[in-house]
C-alpha positions in Angstrom: 106.6 146.1 158.4 107.8 149.8 158.8 106.7 152.2 161.6 108.4 155.5 161.7 107.5 158.1 164.3 108.9 161.7 164.2 112.1 160.7 162.9 114.4 163.7 162.5 118.1 164.1 161.3 120.1 167.2 161.7 123.6 168.3 160.6 124.7 171.2 162.6 122.3 173.9 161.7 120.9 172.0 158.8 118.0 169.7 159.1 117.8 167.1 156.5 114.8 165.1 157.8 111.9 166.7 160.0 109.6 164.7 162.1 108.8 162.1 159.6 106.0 159.8 160.4 104.8 156.7 158.3 103.6 153.3 157.9 104.5 150.7 155.4 102.2 147.3 155.7 103.8 143.8 154.9 103.6 143.0 151.3 103.3 146.4 149.7 105.6 148.3 147.1 106.0 151.8 148.1 107.6 154.7 146.2 109.6 157.1 148.2 109.9 160.2 146.2 111.4 163.5 146.5 113.7 166.1 144.5 117.3 165.9 144.9 118.4 166.9 148.4 114.9 166.1 150.0 116.2 163.9 152.5 115.1 160.4 150.8 118.6 158.9 151.1 119.3 160.0 154.6 115.8 158.6 155.7 116.9 155.3 153.9 120.2 155.3 155.6 118.5 155.8 159.1 116.1 152.9 158.3 118.8 150.7 157.7 120.9 151.5 160.7 123.6 153.3 158.7 123.0 156.6 160.3 121.8 157.3 163.8 118.7 159.9 164.0 118.8 163.0 166.0 115.3 162.2 167.4 112.4 159.8 166.7 112.0 156.4 166.3 111.9 153.5 163.4 110.7 149.9 163.6 111.5 147.2 161.2 109.1 144.2 161.6 108.6 145.0 165.3 112.1 145.7 166.0 113.6 148.9 167.0 116.3 149.8 164.5 118.5 151.5 167.0 117.8 149.7 170.2 117.6 146.5 168.5 119.9 146.8 165.5 120.9 143.4 164.7 117.4 142.0 164.7 115.9 144.5 162.6 118.8 144.6 160.0 118.3 140.7 159.5 114.9 141.8 158.3 116.4 144.2 155.8 117.9 143.8 152.3 119.4 147.0 151.2 120.6 148.1 147.9 122.4 151.6 147.7 122.2 153.8 144.8 125.9 153.2 143.8 126.2 149.3 144.5 129.7 148.7 146.0 131.0 145.5 144.3 134.4 143.7 144.3 135.1 143.8 140.5 137.9 141.0 140.8 135.5 138.4 142.2 133.2 136.2 140.1 129.5 136.7 140.7 129.1 133.4 142.5 131.9 134.2 144.6 130.9 137.3 145.8 127.3 136.4 146.4 128.7 133.5 148.3 131.0 135.7 150.3 128.2 138.1 151.0 126.1 135.2 152.3 128.7 134.2 154.7 128.9 137.9 156.2 125.2 137.7 156.8 125.6 134.5 158.8 124.6 131.7 156.2 126.6 128.7 156.3 127.1 125.6 154.3 123.9 124.2 152.5 121.7 127.1 153.6 124.4 129.6 152.0 124.3 127.6 148.7 120.7 127.4 148.4 120.3 131.0 149.2 122.7 132.2 147.0 121.3 130.1 144.0 117.7 131.0 144.7 119.0 134.7 144.6 120.8 134.3 141.3 117.9 132.5 139.8 115.4 135.4 141.0 117.7 137.9 139.6 118.6 136.3 136.2 122.0 135.8 137.0 122.6 132.1 136.9 124.2 132.2 133.2 126.7 134.7 134.4 127.5 133.3 137.8 131.2 132.4 136.7 131.8 135.9 135.2 134.1 138.3 136.6 131.9 141.4 138.1 134.3 143.9 136.2 133.0 142.3 133.0 129.4 142.9 133.6 127.2 145.4 132.2 125.6 148.3 134.3 122.4 146.3 134.4 123.8 142.9 135.4 125.7 144.9 138.1 122.5 146.2 139.5 121.1 142.8 139.6 124.2 141.5 141.3 123.3 144.1 144.0 119.7 143.0 144.1 120.8 139.5 144.6 123.2 140.6 147.5 120.2 142.3 149.0 118.0 139.2 148.7 120.5 136.6 149.7 119.5 136.1 153.3 115.8 136.3 152.3 114.8 139.6 154.1 111.2 140.6 154.7 111.8 144.1 153.5 113.8 145.3 150.6 115.0 149.0 150.5 116.1 150.0 147.2 117.7 153.5 146.4 117.5 154.5 142.9 117.8 150.7 141.7 117.4 151.8 138.0 120.3 154.6 138.1 122.2 154.7 134.9 120.1 152.0 133.2 119.0 152.2 129.5 115.3 151.7 128.8 115.4 148.1 128.3 117.4 147.4 131.5 114.7 149.7 133.3 112.0 147.8 132.1 113.6 144.5 133.0 114.5 145.7 136.5 110.8 147.1 137.0 109.6 143.7 136.1 111.9 142.0 138.6 110.7 144.4 141.3 107.0 143.5 140.6 107.9 139.7 141.0 109.6 140.4 144.3 106.6 142.3 145.5 104.7 139.1 145.5 106.7 137.8 148.3 108.5 140.9 149.8 107.6 144.5 151.2 109.5 146.8 149.1 110.7 150.5 149.7 111.9 151.9 146.6 113.4 155.5 146.1 113.6 156.5 142.4 113.3 159.5 140.1 111.5 157.6 137.3 107.7 158.3 138.0 106.4 156.5 135.3 108.0 153.4 136.7 106.6 154.0 140.2 103.1 154.6 138.9 103.2 151.2 136.9 104.9 149.5 140.0 103.9 150.9 143.5 100.7 150.4 145.5 101.5 153.3 147.6 103.6 156.7 147.3 105.1 158.9 149.8 106.6 162.3 148.5 108.9 164.4 150.6 110.5 167.8 150.1 112.9 169.7 152.4 112.8 166.8 154.8 108.9 166.6 155.1 106.1 164.6 153.8 104.3 166.5 151.3 101.7 163.7 150.5 101.0 160.0 150.9 98.5 157.6 149.1 98.3 155.5 146.2 99.2 157.1 142.9 95.7 157.2 141.5 94.5 158.9 144.9 97.2 161.4 144.4 96.4 162.1 140.9 92.7 162.4 141.7 93.4 164.9 144.7 95.8 167.1 142.7 95.1 170.9 142.8 96.6 171.7 139.4 94.9 172.7 136.4 93.7 170.4 133.8 95.0 171.1 130.3 93.4 170.7 126.8 94.9 171.3 123.5 92.9 172.8 120.6 93.4 173.0 116.8 91.0 175.2 115.1 90.7 177.4 112.1 89.7 180.8 113.3 91.0 184.2 114.2 93.3 183.5 117.2 92.4 186.6 119.1 88.5 186.2 118.6 88.8 182.7 119.5 90.9 183.1 122.4 88.6 185.8 124.1 85.6 183.6 123.5 87.1 180.5 125.1 88.5 182.3 128.0 85.0 183.3 128.8 83.8 179.8 129.2 83.0 178.4 132.7 85.9 176.6 134.3 88.6 178.0 131.7 91.6 179.5 133.6 93.8 180.5 130.8 94.2 180.4 127.0 97.6 180.5 125.4 98.3 180.4 121.8 101.2 178.1 120.6 103.2 177.9 117.5 101.4 175.9 114.4 103.4 174.7 111.4 100.3 175.7 109.1 97.2 177.7 108.9 95.5 176.2 111.8 95.4 178.0 115.2 96.7 176.2 118.2 95.8 176.8 121.9 96.9 175.3 125.0 94.0 175.8 127.5 94.3 175.4 131.3 91.0 174.5 133.1 90.1 173.9 136.6 91.1 170.6 138.1 89.0 167.7 137.4 87.0 169.5 134.7 86.5 168.5 131.1 85.4 171.5 129.2 85.9 170.0 125.7 82.1 169.6 124.9 81.8 173.3 125.7 84.7 174.4 123.6 83.3 172.0 120.7 79.7 173.9 120.9 81.4 177.3 120.8 83.4 176.4 117.8 80.2 175.0 116.2 78.3 178.1 117.1 81.0 180.3 115.5 81.5 177.9 112.4 85.1 177.2 113.2 86.7 173.9 111.9 88.3 171.6 114.6 91.1 169.5 113.8 92.4 168.5 117.4 90.6 168.7 120.9 92.7 166.6 123.4 92.4 166.5 127.1 95.8 165.5 128.7 95.4 163.2 131.8 97.2 163.9 134.8 100.1 162.0 135.7 102.2 161.2 139.1 104.8 163.5 137.5 102.3 166.3 137.6 101.5 165.5 141.3 105.2 165.6 142.0 106.0 169.0 140.1 103.2 170.7 141.8 104.1 169.4 145.2 107.8 170.4 145.0 108.3 173.0 142.4 110.1 176.3 144.0 108.4 178.9 141.5 
């Protein structure tokens, strides 16, 4: 559905996007991630034909976005980060207007508009003025706009920006439903949502791809240390020294504890679980254990490791 080859964008001496190459297969939900200023929005704007590239190519459903712009854009539904809406129009009027701009007429326009409103849960507010809608419903109107011409590809830039947790959950469920019939490229900072929603993840930083794969693949391949939290009754210095000498233990740090139990944060080699060795050591020394917990790696851990500057 998307085929990007050596895509670059420069602004004077600043290169915002550097030689990006990736593919997105039909029917996939792909998370496009990166810190602020990484080049995400610039890339999305090039894919939608809003910005011309400095070099490289991009094809949408077989059409070159720059040489066959109209054909390619007919395949795309784009929802920008800050959805531009006409506050003085009613929801139904706005979507009919947008359908008309996208070349839909008569019965086709009405049917497409009604279907988009139904998919996005807008039917019961179709006669309301847009200015009276909550942030969550305004996002839904923007999504219905992107859907009204039934595109094969949806490109969503921060679709949950500014929403509360309940609204985020609602939009997440909607995106998952839409993924059954559309290819979706979604840019967001909410990594937990990506982990729950996306089949594939692309992480970029400083205009370049740092990692690409399924959420589980990226987590399993992560180089960062694992972490174990331990609470026990022992002399802190003695326990820290003994634990630090165990195989695969990288660092032992004492943390504040509200009572007379000693608490440690223990970093271990990636992919290693040293809890059994720690428990055996505690039994050997006669140290009672209250808590021993291994923290599972998340997509957020992968993101931080790949993009942190320290």
